[in-house]
C-alpha positions in Angstrom: 0.2 0.1 -0.2 1.3 3.3 -0.9 1.5 6.0 1.5 1.6 9.8 0.7 4.9 10.0 0.9 5.7 7.2 -1.6 2.9 8.3 -3.9 4.9 12.1 -3.8 7.8 10.3 -4.6 6.5 8.4 -7.6 4.8 11.4 -9.1 8.1 13.6 -8.7 10.0 10.3 -10.7 8.1 10.6 -13.4 7.6 14.3 -13.4 11.7 14.2 -14.0 11.3 11.5 -16.4 8.7 13.2 -18.5 11.1 16.4 -18.2 14.1 14.7 -19.4 12.2 13.6 -22.4 10.9 16.6 -23.2 14.2 18.0 -23.7 15.4 15.1 -26.0 15.0 16.0 -29.6 15.1 13.2 -32.4 15.3 13.9 -36.2 15.1 11.9 -39.2 16.4 12.8 -42.8 15.5 10.0 -45.6 17.0 10.6 -49.1 17.5 8.3 -52.1 20.6 8.2 -53.7 20.5 5.2 -55.4 17.1 4.2 -55.8 17.2 2.5 -58.8 19.4 0.1 -56.5 16.8 -0.4 -53.9 18.2 1.9 -51.3 16.8 4.8 -48.7 19.3 6.7 -47.1 18.7 7.3 -43.4 20.1 10.3 -41.0 18.7 10.4 -37.2 19.9 13.1 -35.2 19.4 12.7 -31.3 20.3 15.8 -29.3 19.7 16.1 -25.4 20.8 12.7 -23.8 23.9 12.8 -22.4 24.5 9.3 -21.6 27.4 7.2 -22.0 26.1 5.1 -24.4 22.6 5.1 -26.3 21.3 2.0 -27.8 18.6 2.3 -31.0 16.5 -0.6 -32.1 14.6 -1.3 -35.4 11.1 -2.9 -35.0 10.9 -7.0 -36.0 7.2 -6.7 -37.0 4.8 -4.2 -38.2 1.3 -3.8 -36.2 -1.4 -5.5 -38.5 0.7 -8.3 -39.8 2.1 -10.9 -37.5 4.5 -12.1 -38.2 9.0 -11.5 -37.0 10.2 -10.0 -40.2 13.0 -9.1 -39.2 13.6 -5.3 -41.1 17.2 -5.1 -39.7 18.5 -7.6 -42.2 18.3 -5.3 -44.7 20.2 -2.5 -42.4 23.8 -1.5 -44.5 26.4 0.9 -43.1 25.4 1.8 -39.8 27.4 4.4 -38.4 27.6 7.2 -35.7 29.1 10.4 -34.9 29.3 13.4 -32.6 31.0 16.6 -33.5 32.3 15.1 -36.6 34.0 12.5 -34.5 33.0 8.8 -35.4 31.7 7.2 -32.3 32.2 3.3 -31.3 28.9 1.3 -32.4 28.1 -2.0 -30.9 25.5 -4.1 -32.1 23.8 -6.1 -29.0 20.8 -7.6 -30.4 19.6 -8.7 -33.3 18.3 -5.4 -33.9 19.4 -3.3 -32.0 23.3 -1.1 -32.1 24.8 0.5 -28.9 26.2 3.9 -29.5 29.2 4.5 -27.2 28.3 8.7 -27.1 30.3 9.9 -23.9 27.5 12.2 -23.0 27.6 13.7 -26.2 24.7 16.2 -26.4 24.5 15.8 -30.1 24.4 12.5 -31.8 24.0 11.7 -35.6 23.4 8.5 -37.1 23.5 7.0 -40.6 22.7 4.1 -42.0 21.3 2.7 -45.5 18.2 0.4 -45.8 17.7 -2.1 -49.0 13.8 -2.1 -49.8 13.0 -4.3 -52.3 9.9 -6.7 -51.3 6.5 -5.3 -52.7 4.0 -5.5 -50.5 1.3 -3.4 -48.3 3.7 -3.9 -45.1 7.6 -3.9 -46.3 9.3 -0.6 -47.7 9.8 -0.8 -51.5 12.2 1.4 -53.4 12.7 1.6 -57.1 13.7 4.3 -59.5 9.9 5.0 -60.0 8.9 5.4 -56.5 9.6 4.7 -52.7 7.1 3.3 -50.4 8.3 3.7 -47.1 6.8 1.3 -44.5 7.8 2.8 -41.2 8.7 -0.2 -39.2 11.1 -1.4 -41.8 12.8 1.9 -42.2 12.7 4.0 -38.8 14.7 3.4 -35.3 14.2 4.6 -32.1 16.2 4.8 -28.7 15.9 2.0 -26.4 13.1 3.0 -24.0 11.6 6.5 -25.6 8.8 4.9 -27.6 6.8 8.1 -25.9 9.1 10.6 -27.5 7.9 12.9 -30.1 9.8 13.1 -33.6 10.4 14.7 -36.9 10.9 13.2 -40.4 11.8 15.4 -43.2 11.8 13.6 -46.9 14.2 14.4 -49.4 12.4 13.5 -52.7 14.9 11.8 -55.4 15.5 14.6 -57.9 13.0 13.0 -60.3 10.0 12.7 -57.9 7.8 15.7 -56.5 5.7 14.5 -54.1 5.0 13.3 -50.7 2.0 11.3 -49.4 1.3 10.3 -45.7 -0.7 10.6 -42.4 1.6 12.5 -40.8 0.9 16.0 -39.6 3.2 18.3 -41.7 5.4 20.9 -39.9 4.3 24.3 -40.9 6.6 26.2 -43.2 9.0 22.8 -43.8 8.9 21.5 -47.2 8.2 17.7 -46.8 8.9 18.0 -43.1 6.2 16.2 -40.7 6.0 15.1 -37.2 4.8 12.5 -34.7 3.9 12.8 -31.3 5.7 9.3 -30.3 7.0 6.6 -32.0 3.5 4.2 -32.4 2.4 6.9 -34.5 5.5 6.9 -36.5 5.7 3.4 -36.7 2.0 3.6 -38.0 2.2 6.1 -40.9 3.5 4.9 -44.2 4.9 7.5 -46.5 4.9 7.5 -50.4 7.1 9.1 -51.9 7.3 9.7 -56.0 5.0 11.4 -58.6 2.0 9.6 -57.3 -1.4 10.7 -58.8 -3.2 12.7 -56.2 -6.9 13.3 -55.3 -9.1 14.1 -52.7 -12.8 14.0 -51.3 -14.5 14.9 -48.5 -16.8 12.5 -46.6 -18.0 12.5 -42.3 -16.3 15.7 -42.1 -12.7 15.3 -42.9 -10.8 15.5 -46.0 -9.5 12.2 -47.6 -6.5 11.6 -49.4 -6.2 9.3 -52.0 -2.7 8.9 -53.5 -2.3 6.4 -56.1 1.0 4.6 -58.3 1.4 2.8 -60.7 -1.5 4.1 -63.2 -4.8 2.1 -63.8 -8.0 2.5 -65.7 -9.7 4.3 -62.5 -12.1 6.7 -62.6 -11.3 9.3 -60.1 -14.5 11.1 -60.4 -16.6 7.5 -59.7 -14.1 6.5 -56.8 -14.3 10.1 -55.0 -18.2 9.3 -54.9 -18.2 5.9 -54.0 -15.2 6.0 -51.4 -17.2 8.5 -50.0 -20.2 6.6 -49.8 -18.3 3.7 -48.0 -17.0 6.6 -45.5 -20.2 7.8 -44.4 -21.5 4.1 -44.1 -18.8 3.0 -41.8 -18.9 6.5 -39.3 -22.9 5.9 -39.1 -22.2 2.8 -37.2 -19.9 4.4 -34.7 -21.0 7.8 -34.5 -18.2 9.5 -35.1 -14.7 9.3 -37.3 -11.6 10.0 -34.8 -9.6 11.5 -37.9 -8.5 15.1 -38.7 -7.6 13.6 -42.3 -7.2 10.1 -43.8 -4.9 9.0 -46.7 -5.2 6.4 -48.9 -1.9 5.0 -50.3 -2.7 2.8 -53.8 -0.2 0.7 -55.2 -1.7 -0.5 -58.5 0.3 -3.7 -60.0 -0.3 -5.9 -63.2 -2.3 -8.3 -60.4 -2.2 -6.9 -56.9 -4.6 -7.1 -54.0 -4.2 -6.7 -49.9 -4.1 -4.0 -47.4 -2.9 -2.7 -44.4 -4.4 -0.5 -41.5 -2.9 2.6 -39.9 -4.1 4.7 -37.3 -5.2 7.5 -39.9 -4.1 5.6 -43.3 -3.6 2.7 -45.1 -1.7 0.9 -48.0 -4.1 -0.9 -50.4 -2.6 -3.2 -53.5 -4.6 -3.4 -56.2 -4.9 -4.6 -60.2 -4.2 -1.7 -62.3 -6.5 -2.5 -64.9 -9.5 -4.2 -63.2 -11.6 -0.8 -62.2 -13.7 -1.0 -65.2 -15.1 -4.5 -64.6 -17.5 -5.5 -62.4 -15.8 -7.7 -60.3 -12.7 -5.8 -60.0 -14.0 -2.6 -58.8 -16.3 -4.7 -56.4 -13.0 -6.3 -54.7 -11.7 -2.8 -54.9 -14.3 -1.1 -53.0 -14.5 -4.2 -50.8 -11.0 -3.8 -49.7 -11.4 0.0 -49.2 -14.5 -0.7 -46.5 -12.4 -3.8 -44.9 -9.5 -1.5 -44.5 -11.0 1.9 -43.9 -13.2 -0.1 -40.7 -10.2 -1.0 -39.2 -9.9 2.8 -38.1 -12.2 1.4 -35.4 -12.0 -2.1 -35.3 -8.2 -3.1 -34.2 -6.6 0.5 -34.3 -9.2 1.9 -31.6 -11.3 -1.0 -30.5 -8.5 -3.4 -29.8 -7.7 -6.6 -28.0 -5.9 -5.5 -25.0 -2.7 -7.0 -26.5 -2.4 -5.3 -29.3 -1.2 -1.7 -27.7 1.0 -0.6 -26.3 3.2 -2.7 -28.6 6.5 -5.1 -27.9 8.0 -4.1 -31.3 11.1 -6.5 -30.2 8.6 -9.9 -29.8 5.5 -11.5 -30.9 2.6 -9.5 -29.2 0.1 -12.7 -28.8 -3.9 -12.2 -28.9 -6.8 -14.6 -29.1 -9.3 -11.9 -30.6 -8.0 -11.7 -34.3 -11.1 -13.4 -35.1 -13.0 -10.1 -33.8 -10.1 -7.3 -34.9 -10.1 -9.0 -38.8 -12.8 -11.8 -38.8 -15.2 -9.2 -37.9 -13.9 -6.8 -40.3 -14.4 -9.2 -43.3 -18.2 -9.5 -42.2 -18.6 -5.9 -42.0 -17.0 -5.1 -45.3 -20.0 -7.0 -47.0 -22.5 -5.2 -44.5 -20.7 -1.7 -45.6 -20.8 -2.6 -49.3 -24.5 -3.3 -49.2 -25.8 -0.5 -47.1 -23.7 1.7 -49.5 -25.5 0.7 -52.3 -23.3 -1.6 -54.4 -24.9 -4.9 -53.8 -28.3 -6.1 -53.1 -30.0 -8.0 -50.9 -29.3 -11.3 -53.1 -25.7 -10.3 -53.5 -25.4 -9.7 -49.6 -26.6 -13.1 -49.2 -24.5 -14.9 -51.9 -21.3 -13.4 -50.8 -22.0 -14.4 -46.9 -23.0 -17.8 -47.8 -19.7 -18.3 -49.7 -18.1 -17.3 -46.9 -19.5 -20.0 -44.5 -19.2 -22.4 -47.2 -15.2 -21.8 -47.1 -15.2 -22.7 -43.4 -17.1 -25.9 -43.9 -15.0 -27.1 -46.8 -11.5 -26.2 -44.6 -11.0 -29.1 -43.3 -8.8 -27.9 -40.3 -12.2 -25.7 -39.2 -12.4 -28.9 -37.1 -9.1 -29.1 -35.7 -8.4 -25.5 -34.7 -10.6 -22.4 -33.3 -11.1 -18.7 -33.7 -9.3 -18.1 -30.2 -6.8 -20.5 -31.3 -6.1 -19.6 -34.7 -6.0 -16.1 -33.6 -3.1 -16.9 -31.3 -1.5 -18.9 -33.9 -1.3 -16.0 -36.3 2.6 -15.9 -35.7 3.7 -19.3 -36.4 0.6 -20.3 -38.8 -1.4 -17.8 -40.2 1.6 -15.9 -41.8 3.6 -18.9 -42.4 1.5 -21.5 -43.6 2.8 -25.0 -44.8 1.4 -27.3 -47.3 -0.4 -29.3 -44.5 -2.2 -26.2 -42.7 -5.4 -26.2 -45.0 -6.0 -29.7 -43.0 -5.2 -28.6 -39.5 -6.1 -25.1 -39.7 -8.3 -22.1 -40.1 -8.3 -18.9 -41.0 -9.3 -16.1 -38.1 -10.6 -14.0 -41.1 -12.7 -16.9 -42.7 -13.9 -18.1 -39.0 -14.2 -15.1 -37.9 -16.6 -13.6 -40.6 -18.7 -16.6 -40.1 -19.3 -16.4 -35.9 -19.8 -12.3 -36.8 -22.7 -13.5 -39.3 -24.4 -15.4 -36.3 -23.6 -13.6 -33.3 -25.3 -10.4 -35.5 -28.2 -12.4 -36.3 -28.6 -13.9 -32.8 -28.4 -10.5 -30.9 -30.7 -8.8 -33.6 -33.3 -12.4 -33.1 -33.4 -11.9 -29.2 -33.9 -8.2 -29.1 -36.4 -8.4 -31.9 -34.7 -6.1 -34.1 -33.6 -3.3 -31.6 -30.3 -4.1 -31.3 -27.3 -5.6 -33.7 -24.0 -6.5 -33.6 -23.5 -2.5 -34.1 -24.6 -1.7 -31.1 -21.8 -4.4 -29.4 -19.1 -2.5 -31.7 -19.8 0.8 -31.3 -20.1 0.2 -27.3 -16.8 -1.1 -27.2 -15.4 1.3 -29.5 -16.5 4.2 -26.6 -15.1 1.7 -23.8 -12.0 1.1 -25.0 -11.7 5.1 -25.8 -13.0 5.6 -22.3 -10.6 3.3 -20.6 -7.4 4.3 -22.7 -6.7 0.3 -23.3 -7.8 -2.3 -25.3 -10.6 -5.1 -24.4 -10.2 -8.7 -23.0 -12.2 -11.5 -24.8 -14.0 -11.5 -21.2 -15.0 -7.6 -21.8 -16.2 -8.5 -25.1 -18.5 -10.9 -24.0 -19.9 -9.3 -21.4 -20.5 -6.5 -24.1 -22.3 -8.7 -26.6 -24.5 -10.5 -23.5 -25.6 -6.7 -21.7 -26.7 -5.8 -25.7 -28.1 -8.9 -26.4 -29.7 -9.6 -22.8 -28.8 -13.4 -22.8 -26.0 -15.8 -22.2 -23.1 -16.4 -25.2 -21.3 -18.8 -22.8 -22.7 -21.8 -25.1 -22.1 -19.9 -28.2 -18.5 -19.3 -27.1 -18.0 -22.5 -26.2 -19.0 -23.8 -29.5 -17.8 -21.3 -32.1 -15.2 -19.2 -30.5 -12.9 -21.6 -28.1 -14.7 -24.8 -30.0 -15.2 -26.1 -33.0 -18.3 -27.3 -33.7 -20.5 -27.4 -37.1 -21.6 -23.9 -37.7 -25.4 -23.9 -37.3 -26.0 -21.4 -40.5 -29.5 -23.1 -41.1 -31.1 -22.0 -38.0 -29.3 -18.3 -37.7 -30.1 -17.7 -41.3 -33.4 -18.6 -40.4 -33.9 -16.0 -38.2 -34.2 -13.5 -40.9 -36.3 -15.7 -43.3 -33.1 -16.8 -45.2 -33.3 -20.3 -46.6 -30.0 -22.3 -47.5 -29.5 -25.1 -49.6 -26.9 -27.1 -49.5 -25.5 -29.6 -52.6 -22.0 -31.0 -53.4 -19.7 -28.8 -55.1 -19.1 -31.4 -58.1 -22.2 -33.5 -58.0 -21.1 -37.0 -59.5 -17.4 -36.1 -60.1 -14.6 -38.0 -58.6 -11.3 -36.1 -56.5 -8.4 -37.4 -55.6 -7.7 -34.4 -53.1 -4.2 -33.7 -54.7 -3.1 -30.2 -55.5 -0.7 -30.5 -58.6 2.2 -28.1 -59.9 3.4 -27.7 -63.3 6.9 -26.4 -63.9 9.9 -27.3 -66.1 10.9 -29.9 -63.5 7.5 -31.8 -64.4 4.2 -32.1 -62.5 4.8 -32.2 -58.5 2.2 -32.6 -55.3 1.9 -29.2 -53.7 -0.7 -30.2 -51.3 -3.0 -32.7 -50.0 -6.4 -32.9 -48.5 -7.6 -34.6 -45.3 -9.5 -37.9 -45.8 -9.2 -37.5 -49.8 -8.0 -40.8 -52.0 -4.5 -39.3 -52.1 -4.3 -38.7 -48.3 -5.8 -42.3 -47.4 -3.8 -44.4 -50.4 -0.4 -42.6 -49.6 0.4 -39.7 -52.4 2.7 -37.7 -50.8 3.7 -33.8 -50.8 6.6 -33.2 -53.5 6.0 -36.9 -55.3 6.8 -36.2 -58.6 4.3 -37.6 -61.1 5.3 -39.6 -64.0 1.8 -41.1 -65.4 -1.5 -41.4 -64.7 -2.9 -44.8 -65.7 0.0 -45.3 -68.0 -0.8 -42.4 -69.8 2.4 -39.9 -70.1 2.1 -36.3 -69.2 2.5 -34.9 -72.7 -1.1 -36.8 -73.5 -2.9 -36.4 -70.4 -2.1 -32.4 -71.2 -2.9 -32.4 -74.4 -6.6 -31.3 -74.4 -6.6 -28.8 -71.9 -5.2 -25.6 -71.2 -4.3 -24.4 -67.9 -5.3 -20.9 -66.2 -2.6 -21.4 -63.7 0.7 -23.9 -63.2 -1.1 -24.6 -59.9 -4.4 -26.3 -60.0 -6.1 -29.6 -59.1 -5.4 -32.9 -60.5 -9.0 -33.5 -61.2 -9.2 -31.3 -64.1 -7.2 -33.3 -66.3 -9.5 -35.8 -68.3 -8.2 -38.9 -67.4 -9.3 -38.0 -63.8 -12.6 -36.6 -65.1 -13.7 -39.3 -67.1 -13.5 -41.9 -64.3 -16.4 -42.5 -61.9 -16.4 -42.1 -58.3 -15.4 -45.2 -56.8 -13.0 -46.3 -59.6 -9.1 -46.4 -59.5 -6.7 -44.0 -60.6 -3.2 -45.5 -61.2 -0.2 -43.1 -60.9 3.4 -43.7 -61.4 5.7 -41.1 -59.4 9.2 -40.2 -58.1 9.6 -39.9 -54.6 13.2 -39.0 -53.8 14.3 -40.4 -57.1 12.8 -43.8 -56.7 9.7 -44.8 -58.8 7.0 -45.8 -56.8 3.3 -47.2 -57.7 0.0 -45.7 -56.0 -3.6 -46.5 -56.6 -5.9 -44.0 -55.4 -9.8 -44.9 -55.3 -11.6 -42.0 -55.8 -14.0 -40.4 -53.5 -17.3 -38.1 -53.7 -16.1 -34.1 -53.4 -16.5 -33.4 -49.5 -17.1 -29.7 -50.6 -20.6 -27.9 -50.6 -22.0 -25.3 -52.3 -24.4 -23.0 -50.2 -27.6 -20.9 -51.8 -29.3 -18.5 -49.8 -33.0 -17.4 -50.3 -35.1 -15.0 -49.3 -38.2 -17.1 -47.9 -41.3 -15.1 -49.6 -43.6 -16.4 -47.1 -41.6 -15.2 -44.0 -43.3 -14.0 -40.8 -43.2 -10.7 -39.5 -40.7 -11.0 -36.9 -38.3 -12.5 -39.9 -38.6 -9.8 -42.0 -38.0 -7.6 -38.9 -34.5 -9.4 -38.3 -33.6 -9.2 -41.4 -34.5 -5.1 -42.4 -32.4 -4.7 -39.4 -29.7 -7.4 -40.4 -28.8 -5.6 -44.1 -29.9 -2.5 -42.7 -32.7 -1.6 -45.3 
C-alpha cells in the first residue's frame, strides 16, 4: 500500500522522466541517392540524451501483420558520430545497435536500408517511387517509444510528391511530426509522382495517392469511396480523424491491404477498375481497411498496444479484429448500395462455405487461430488447410451468427453494430484495449442473453456451424449441394513447372491422403498415360491446379481407381487411388417470400435496409 510520501516520490520521479524526455529531440532525414538500386539513406539526429551510451532499435514486425520479419536484416553501413568524430558502435541484439556516445549532447546516426519486397507491409524503392513502411525504415532510442520526432523527406530529383498521414510541420517542405514512435511506426509514406486526388466525407478530408497507373475513374471513386466512409462512420457515430490517406499501389495483379491509425496502404490490379468484379473487389478492400479505423486501431484487443516491437504480441481476438471486419466489409458494400440483397446473401453464404470446406476448421478454433497467427497464419505450409482455419474466415462466420443471434434476441432492437460501438467507446474511455471476457460481457449486455454456449461452440470450440438456424432467423433459407456433383476427386493439388508435375498439397481424408500420395511426389504417368498426352486437350489457367481437371481423372466415376506412377526422392513408386466423392459443398441462400413478420424485422435490421 502506498503512503502519501511514496506517491509523492513516484510523481516526482515520473515528472523528472517526462521533463528529461521533453528535452530530447529526435529527427530523421530520408533521401534517395540510389533508388534504382533500392536504397534509402537515413540520417537520425538525437540531441539532449547526454548518456554514456545510447541503444537504438528497429522493430522486428509491423502492427497488423503478425509475423516476425526482422527488418534489421536490410540495414547497412550503420555509423554514428558526434561533433564530427566517429563513435564506437556495437550490435547488442539482432535489432539493436549500441552507440558509445560519451555523454555527447548531439549524436548523428547514418544507415542505409535496402528495400525491394513488394507488399503493403514492407518498404519498397525503385527508380519510379519509394514506399516507406516505417517499421522497416526508422529506429527509436531504447525506452523512448513515447518520444516525439520529426521526419524530413528529401525526394529523388525525379520525384515531386509525398503522401502520408503524418502531420506536416508548418513552413518546412516535406517535413512531418509524430507525437510518439507508435504514431511514426503507424504512418506509411509514399514518395514519387503519384496521382493524388481528394474527397470529403464524414466531415474530414480524404486523400487518395495512386501509384502505378490504371483505368480508374477518379470522379467515380470520389463518390463511391465517400459512400463507404459515411456508412462506416454511421455505425460508430464519430470519425476519430482530422484527415485520412489512402495509398494505393496498382500492379498488373495486386491485392491486400494494411490498416493504420489515419491511413491505409492498398494493393490493386491496375486494369480491373472497369470490371464489375474488379471494382467491387477494390471497394471491398476500401471498406475493410477503413473499418480498421475503429476495429483494431481503437477498438482493439488489450494485447495489441502498447506494442512490444521486439517480440510477438499474442492475442486470441483476431477473429474479432479481422474476421468481423471481413463480415462488415460485406455489410458496408450493401448499405452503401453496391450490392443488392441477393448479392449480400451470396457473399455471406460463400464465407460460410469456405469454413465448411476447410478440413482444418474441425481441428482449430477461432481463438487458437488468432493466437497462432505468428506461427501458422502468416507461415502456412502444405498441411495448414488440414489442421488450421483462418481467423479471417472463421471470424467472419462468427460475426454473421452473432449478429443474427443479437437481432433475433432483441426482436430487431439491437445488432452487432451496437456491440461494436459500445466497445469502441469503452476502449476510448478506459484508454486501453478489451479482454475476451469484456467483449463477451458486452455481447451479453446488448443482447440480454448468455453467450457462454455460443463461445464454447464457435470461439473456443470447433462445432459445426448451424447456419440454417441462424439464417432462418431472418427468413433466409440455405440449401446445400455438392460442389462437383457426380464427379470424383483425388484430393491432390499439383504444380506444373519445367521440372515436371509435382504434388503440392493433399486434402485430409481424400483418396490421395488415404492411399499414400505425398507432397513433393513427381508424377510420371496416370493410368499409364504420359504427361504430354494427359495435357494434350486442356489449357491451364494457372500452373497450380487440382489433379482432377485432367481428362484421365474427370472421365472416371466415384469409386474407380486411378493408378499413378511417381518419383519420390528419385525412386519410382506406384499408387492406386480409389476416387471419392467431393466433400466440399456449395451453399445457396434465398429469401423466403413467406417469411413471418418477426423474420422480416430481423432481415431489415440485419441488412440495414
